[in-house]
TORVODREN-761977 format. One record per residue (C-alpha): y, x, z. Coordinates in steps of 0.1 Angstrom, whole numbers, padded with zeros to 4 digits, always signed. Layout:
BEGIN
YXZ...
This chain:
BEGIN
+0007-0006+0171+0003+0027+0189-0026+0037+0168-0009+0026+0136+0021+0048+0145-0001+0077+0150-0018+0072+0117+0015+0069+0098+0028+0101+0115-0004+0119+0105-0001+0107+0070+0035+0118+0068+0026+0153+0082-0002+0155+0057+0022+0148+0028+0047+0173+0040+0019+0199+0044+0007+0192+0009+0042+0195-0005+0047+0228+0013+0014+0241+0001+0022+0231-0034+0056+0247-0032+0041+0279-0018+0015+0279-0045+0041+0274-0072+0062+0303-0058+0032+0324-0056+0023+0315-0092+0059+0325-0103+0056+0359-0086+0023+0366-0103+0037+0355-0137+0067+0378-0133+0045+0407-0122+0024+0401-0153+0055+0404-0174+0064+0437-0157+0029+0451-0164+0033+0442-0201+0065+0463-0203+0056+0498-0214+0090+0514-0210+0119+0505-0187+0145+0532-0193+0173+0515-0173+0150+0506-0143+0158+0469-0148+0124+0460-0132+0124+0487-0105+0128+0462-0077+0101+0438-0090+0074+0443-0063+0052+0416-0048+0053+0431-0014+0073+0402+0002+0062+0375-0023+0098+0366-0030+0111+0370-0065+0146+0355-0059+0162+0388-0050+0148+0406-0081+0171+0419-0108+0176+0393-0135+0159+0365-0116+0178+0334-0104+0163+0308-0082+0173+0272-0073+0188+0269-0038+0167+0238-0030+0132+0248-0037+0135+0285-0043+0119+0282-0078+0127+0305-0106+0152+0287-0129+0166+0316-0149+0154+0349-0162+0181+0371-0177+0171+0405-0190+0193+0410-0220+0202+0445-0233+0178+0462-0209+0160+0483-0236+0127+0470-0224+0098+0480-0246+0065+0461-0245+0050+0427-0249+0060+0392-0238+0034+0382-0213+0018+0348-0219+0020+0343-0181+0057+0335-0184+0045+0300-0194+0037+0294-0158+0074+0293-0148+0074+0256-0150+0109+0252-0135+0125+0278-0157+0157+0266-0175+0170+0298-0192+0150+0327-0207+0171+0356-0220+0151+0385-0234+0174+0394-0263+0185+0428-0274+0154+0447-0262+0125+0465-0279+0098+0438-0274+0071+0437-0300+0039+0417-0306+0039+0379-0311+0056+0351-0294+0031+0337-0269+0022+0300-0276+0022+0295-0238+0060+0295-0238+0057+0260-0252+0048+0249-0217+0083+0256-0204+0094+0219-0207+0126+0225-0187+0139+0254-0207+0173+0247-0222+0180+0281-0237+0153+0304-0253+0168+0337-0266+0143+0362-0279+0167+0376-0306+0172+0412-0317+0137+0425-0308+0107+0436-0329+0086+0405-0326+0062+0398-0354+0038+0371-0364+0044+0334-0369+0066+0311-0349+0041+0291-0326+0041+0254-0333+0036+0250-0296+0073+0257-0291+0077+0220-0299+0069+0216-0262+0103+0229-0253+0116+0193-0251+0147+0202-0230+0158+0230-0253+0193+0229-0269+0194+0265-0280+0166+0286-0296+0175+0321-0309+0148+0340-0327+0169+0360-0352+0168+0397-0360+0130+0401-0355+0101+0405-0379+0087+0370-0377+0065+0359-0406+0049+0327-0418+0066+0294-0423+0090+0274-0402+0069+0250-0381+0079+0214-0389+0071+0206-0352+0105+0221-0343+0119+0188-0355+0105+0172-0324+0131+0189-0303+0156+0161-0302+0180+0180-0279+0182+0211-0302+0218+0218-0314+0215+0256-0321+0187+0272-0341+0189+0308-0353+0160+0320-0374+0180+0344-0396+0171+0380-0404+0133+0376-0403+0106+0375-0429+0099+0338-0430+0086+0323-0462+0079+0288-0476+0104+0260-0475+0125+0246-0448+0106+0215-0435+0125+0184-0439+0130+0153-0461+0146+0157-0495+0159+0122-0495+0179+0118-0463+0214+0132-0458+0227+0137-0423+0253+0153-0402+0257+0156-0364+0285+0130-0365+0261+0104-0377+0243+0080-0353+0206+0086-0357+0193+0063-0330+0155+0063-0333+0151+0073-0369+0117+0087-0376+0117+0125-0380+0106+0145-0410+0105+0182-0402+0141+0192-0392+0154+0159-0406+0174+0141-0394+0193+0171-0379+0214+0174-0348+0221+0211-0354+0257+0222-0350+0246+0258-0355+0217+0265-0379+0211+0299-0395+0182+0305-0419+0198+0334-0439+0181+0367-0449+0145+0355-0450+0123+0348-0480+0125+0310-0478+0121+0292-0512+0122+0257-0527+0152+0235-0521+0174+0231-0491+0169+0197-0474+0199+0175-0480+0200+0167-0443+0210+0204-0436+0236+0207-0463+0265+0200-0439+0258+0236-0425+0278+0265-0440+0264+0278-0473+0262+0312-0457+0235+0299-0434+0211+0300-0464+0221+0332-0482+0198+0361-0488+0167+0339-0495+0148+0327-0526+0161+0292-0528+0164+0275-0562+0192+0252-0552+0227+0247-0565+0239+0246-0529+0226+0281-0521+0246+0312-0527+0239+0349-0529+0201+0347-0531+0177+0375-0536+0168+0387-0570+0140+0367-0586+0119+0398-0591+0120+0405-0553+0110+0370-0545+0080+0370-0569+0047+0385-0557+0041+0419-0572+0078+0424-0578+0096+0457-0581+0104+0457-0544+0069+0447-0536+0056+0477-0553+0076+0500-0530+0045+0512-0512+0029+0527-0542+0058+0530-0566+0035+0526-0596+0049+0517-0629+0030+0490-0649+0008+0504-0676-0002+0488-0708-0032+0466-0705-0045+0475-0740-0049+0508-0756-0046+0511-0794-0074+0528-0813-0065+0561-0828-0062+0561-0865-0075+0592-0882-0046+0612-0897-0047+0635-0927-0050+0672-0921-0017+0681-0936+0001+0658-0912-0017+0673-0882-0006+0708-0893+0029+0696-0897+0029+0681-0862+0016+0714-0847+0042+0735-0865+0070+0711-0854+0057+0713-0818+0058+0751-0818+0093+0752-0832+0105+0727-0806+0089+0747-0778+0106+0779-0790+0139+0760-0791+0135+0747-0756+0127+0781-0742+0156+0797-0759+0179+0770-0746+0166+0774-0710+0172+0812-0711+0207+0807-0724+0215+0782-0697+0201+0805-0670+0222+0834-0682+0253+0812-0683+0248+0802-0646+0244+0839-0636+0275+0850-0654+0299+0823-0642+0301+0819-0604+0323+0787-0607+0338+0766-0634+0369+0745-0636+0361+0708-0640+0388+0688-0657+0393+0651-0650+0369+0627-0667+0376+0625-0704+0376+0588-0713+0376+0595-0750+0340+0606-0747+0312+0582-0739+0290+0587-0709+0260+0597-0730+0281+0622-0750+0292+0639-0718+0259+0642-0700+0234+0649-0727+0248+0685-0730+0232+0694-0696+0210+0666-0685+0175+0656-0696+0175+0618-0697+0138+0619-0686+0144+0639-0654+0140+0609-0631+0117+0589-0653+0086+0594-0631+0104+0588-0598+0107+0554-0581+0140+0536-0591+0155+0507-0571+0182+0484-0582+0215+0480-0564+0209+0443-0561+0177+0446-0542+0192+0473-0519+0222+0450-0513+0200+0423-0502+0179+0446-0481+0210+0460-0463+0225+0426-0458+0254+0430-0483+0258+0466-0472+0271+0455-0439+0246+0473-0417+0263+0507-0415+0245+0532-0392+0264+0564-0401+0290+0579-0424+0306+0612-0434+0334+0619-0459+0308+0622-0486+0283+0595-0477+0277+0561-0460+0243+0554-0445+0230+0518-0443+0199+0504-0426+0179+0478-0446+0146+0460-0447+0127+0458-0480+0109+0427-0493+0075+0441-0484+0084+0450-0449+0094+0487-0445+0127+0495-0429+0148+0520-0449+0178+0542-0447+0200+0540-0478+0224+0569-0484+0253+0559-0507+0275+0587-0522+0312+0581-0519+0319+0588-0555+0341+0572-0582+0331+0570-0618+0364+0585-0629+0358+0617-0609+0321+0620-0616+0314+0648-0640+0283+0660-0658+0278+0687-0632+0279+0662-0604+0253+0641-0622+0230+0671-0628+0233+0681-0591+0224+0646-0580+0194+0644-0603+0181+0678-0593+0185+0669-0556+0166+0636-0561+0138+0656-0578+0139+0681-0549+0136+0655-0523+0109+0636-0541+0085+0666-0538+0086+0666-0500+0055+0652-0483+0049+0660-0446+0046+0640-0414+0077+0656-0399+0099+0651-0430+0116+0617-0437+0098+0602-0466+0118+0598-0498+0112+0563-0512+0134+0561-0542+0169+0563-0558+0195+0540-0573+0215+0550-0603+0237+0524-0619+0270+0523-0638+0282+0488-0631+0293+0490-0603+0291+0528-0602+0263+0537-0577+0244+0568-0567+0221+0561-0537+0189+0575-0522+0164+0556-0501+0144+0571-0472+0120+0557-0446+0139+0546-0415+0131+0562-0381+0140+0534-0357+0144+0554-0325+0177+0572-0334+0184+0609-0334+0172+0637-0311+0209+0643-0304+0213+0608-0290+0183+0610-0268+0192+0644-0254+0229+0638-0247+0233+0600-0244+0199+0586-0236+0179+0584-0204+0163+0617-0194+0132+0598-0183+0125+0589-0219+0123+0625-0229+0098+0640-0205+0088+0677-0208+0057+0668-0226+0076+0647-0252+0101+0675-0257+0074+0700-0263+0057+0677-0289+0091+0672-0306+0097+0710-0307+0064+0717-0323+0068+0688-0347+0102+0703-0359+0086+0737-0363+0057+0723-0383+0082+0705-0406+0102+0737-0411+0071+0757-0418+0062+0733-0445+0097+0735-0461+0100+0772-0458+0065+0786-0466+0044+0759-0482+0069+0748-0509+0078+0769-0539+0107+0773-0542+0114+0769-0504+0135+0740-0492+0163+0745-0466+0180+0718-0446+0217+0720-0454+0229+0715-0418+0200+0717-0394+0209+0704-0359+0197+0678-0334+0216+0651-0354+0194+0659-0385+0162+0652-0365+0153+0615-0363+0125+0603-0340+0101+0573-0345+0091+0549-0318+0063+0573-0310+0088+0602-0307+0075+0619-0338+0104+0640-0352+0115+0635-0388+0138+0660-0405+0165+0647-0428+0190+0664-0451+0219+0640-0453+0245+0668-0454+0235+0684-0487+0262+0666-0506+0289+0686-0488+0283+0714-0513+0290+0690-0541+0318+0670-0525+0343+0687-0503+0379+0679-0498+0388+0712-0512+0367+0707-0543+0379+0672-0548+0415+0682-0546+0411+0712-0570+0385+0698-0593+0361+0727-0587+0324+0725-0586+0302+0751-0568+0280+0764-0596+0259+0785-0573+0247+0753-0557+0244+0738-0591+0221+0766-0603+0200+0763-0571+0212+0795-0555+0231+0793-0522+0246+0824-0505+0238+0823-0468+0270+0842-0460+0289+0811-0472+0268+0786-0453+0243+0799-0428+0228+0764-0423+0219+0761-0460+0192+0788-0462+0160+0797-0446+0173+0823-0422+0202+0799-0412+0176+0772-0405+0157+0796-0382+0188+0803-0361+0196+0766-0360+0160+0759-0348+0166+0783-0319+0197+0763-0309+0178+0730-0311+0151+0745-0287+0179+0754-0263+0192+0718-0265+0157+0705-0259+0150+0724-0227+0185+0724-0212+0199+0690-0223+0232+0707-0230+0254+0703-0261+0253+0731-0287+0291+0734-0282+0314+0721-0255+0352+0728-0254+0350+0735-0217+0318+0755-0216+0318+0771-0250+0287+0778-0272+0253+0770-0258+0239+0803-0272+0265+0823-0254+0257+0806-0221+0219+0809-0225+0217+0845-0237+0222+0860-0202+0193+0841-0189+0171+0848-0219+0175+0886-0213+0162+0882-0177+0127+0866-0176+0130+0858-0140+0161+0838-0147+0149+0815-0175+0142+0787-0150+0180+0782-0149+0180+0771-0185+0160+0739-0177+0176+0705-0175+0176+0698-0137+0166+0662-0143+0133+0672-0159+0100+0671-0139+0065+0685-0146+0080+0715-0163+0053+0740-0172+0064+0776-0166+0040+0788-0194+0056+0765-0219+0091+0776-0209+0082+0813-0213+0069+0806-0248+0100+0786-0258+0124+0813-0245+0105+0840-0263+0108+0821-0296+0145+0813-0290+0153+0849-0284+0138+0858-0318+0154+0829-0337+0189+0837-0326+0188+0874-0333+0222+0884-0347+0205+0902-0375+0191+0876-0399+0166+0900-0413+0149+0903-0379+0144+0866-0375+0107+0857-0379+0095+0832-0405+0087+0797-0395+0051+0805-0401+0051+0829-0372+0073+0807-0350+0053+0775-0355+0021+0795-0348+0035+0809-0316+0044+0774-0303+0011+0759-0314-0010+0786-0297+0013+0791-0266+0019+0754-0257-0012+0734-0248-0007+0697-0256-0043+0687-0252-0052+0661-0226-0073+0686-0207-0045+0712-0205-0019+0686-0193-0042+0671-0166-0053+0706-0154-0016+0715-0148-0008+0683-0128-0030+0655-0115-0001+0631-0118+0007+0639-0154-0018+0613-0168+0009+0586-0168+0033+0609-0187+0006+0618-0212-0003+0581-0218+0034+0574-0227+0038+0604-0249+0006+0601-0269
C-alpha cells in the first residue's frame, strides 16, 4: 500500500507538471504569435503596440490584449481604430483560446490568412474598414463558435465561400462594400427566416439561414437572391448585379458586363468599327467641289475665331440674364460652344458614378461651389468625384463654355505629381456637371502637418514631398503651353498617396465661375472665360501667385505651423525675421522633428526667401526653384545613410 501511494502521488505530480508545461508552452506560443503580428505592422502612428515586448514573456498587460483570469490565456484582442498599417500575420491562428478579434478601422492590407480558420473559439471576427484584398478563405468555416463576422468595407474579391454556411452559430454577416462576384451560395427552393425551427436540416450554402443581420450590398454579385435570405431588408442587396424582382437599386447592366463602359476606365478607348468600307472612286468635279468647300469653311472658321477673340478683349464683363426658357438648350449654347469639344475625352454616366459613390453618400469635402465624393469604380480604382453645385435654371452658355474649357484643360495634364483626370459627367436629367479624378487615399498635406502624428512625416518624407510639389509646379508652369496655374495653391490642395507622393489638385477653380456675388448679380467673369486672369485680382490664380504659395507651403512643411493663426498672425510674417539671419533658421524647424539635415534646411530657407519676395517680378520660375531643391537636397540612400547611421529605418519607411 505504501508503494502504491507513492506511485499514485508520482503520477499525479507528473500530470500536474505536464499541464503546467503545456500551459507555459501555450502562453509562450501566444506571445510569439502576437510578436509576429507586431512585426507585420509597418506603421503604428499612435504607438498602440509600443508596450508589446517579449522581455517578460507575459502578454496580458499589453495594450489591446485581454487574458482569462484562470489560465492567463489570450481571449480577446482589440485594436480597433489604431491606424495600424501592415499585414495580418498568419501566426494569429495560434491563439487557440481567442474569443474576440477586433482589427477594424485600420489600414491593414494583403489577404485574410487562412490560418484564422483555426480559431475555433472565436465568437466575433471584425476585420472591417481596412484595405484587405483577395478572396475570403473557405477555411473560415472552421470558426465554429462565431456568431459575428464583419468583413465589410475592404477590397475583397472572388466569390462568397459556400463553406460559410457551416457556421451554425452565425447571426451577423457583413460582406458589403467589397468587390465580390458570383452568386450568393444557397438553395433557390427553400424559404427561411430566423423565427423558423430548423432543427437538423441539411445545409446548402447559406441556406437555411439564421442571420439576423446580413449585408451583401455594393459588390458585384449576380444571379438571383436565395429565397432563404429574402426576409432580410432589400437594401441588404442593393448596389449589385442581381436579376431578381426582390432586388432594388442595382448597378447599370453595362457596368456589370465585362468590357463595359466602366470597365474601360483604365484606357478610356472608344470602340471602333470592326470593318472599314472600301473607298469608291469619286469623279474629279466632285473632288474639286469638296476642296473648294473645305477652303471656304476654313476661312469662315478663322474669321469667326478672330471676331470672338476681339469681342473678349473689348468686353471685360457681360451681364447674364436669367435663363430664357423660350429658347431650347441647343439654341442657347450653339452660339459659343462647339458640340465636339469633349468628344475625344472620357465620359462617364451619372448612374455609374452614383453606384461608385454609394448613392452619393460618401462625401469627403465641400465648398459653396462643389461637393466632393469618394467612390470605387467597377474595375477597381478609387476616385474623387467633384460635383458642381449648379441648377439648370441658372446655367448659362458662358458657364457651359467655361466648364468644357476647364475639362479640356484638366485632361491635358499628365504628371506623377498631378492628380490624374479620369473623366467627366455631363447630363441634363437630372442636371449634372461632374469631374472624376484619381483618389489619393492618404488625405491632404494640411491634415498630416497640422492634425496628424509628427512621426508619420519625418524630415526625409517632408523633403520628398517638397521636391514632388516643386516638380509638379515646374511641369504646370514651364512644360505646358499655355502654362497651367493652380487656382488656390495651399497645403489643402496637395493630396498624398499611401507612399506619401504628393498630388496637386485644382478643386477651387470654380470660384471664378461661381461666387456668391456673381450668383446674386448674375455676372460672369469674362476674363476667366477668355482664359486670361489678372494676378492683381487673385494672386493664387497665376504663376507668380503659385510661386509665393509654394514658399508658404515650404514654411508649413519645415515648421508644422498653420499659414495663418488668429493668435500668432501670418506664418510668413513670423518666419521672415529668422530667414534674414542664417544663424537663426534652426528656430523655424518643428521641434518634434528628428534627423533634420542642416544642409537641407539651408536650401529650403534660401528657396523660401526667393519665393515670398514682395516683388512678384523678382520671384524665380519653378524651373529654377525645382532645380535648386533637386541639386541641393540629397535623397539618395548613400546621402541619407552618410548623414546618420540610424536613418536607415526612416529611409526604409519613406521609400
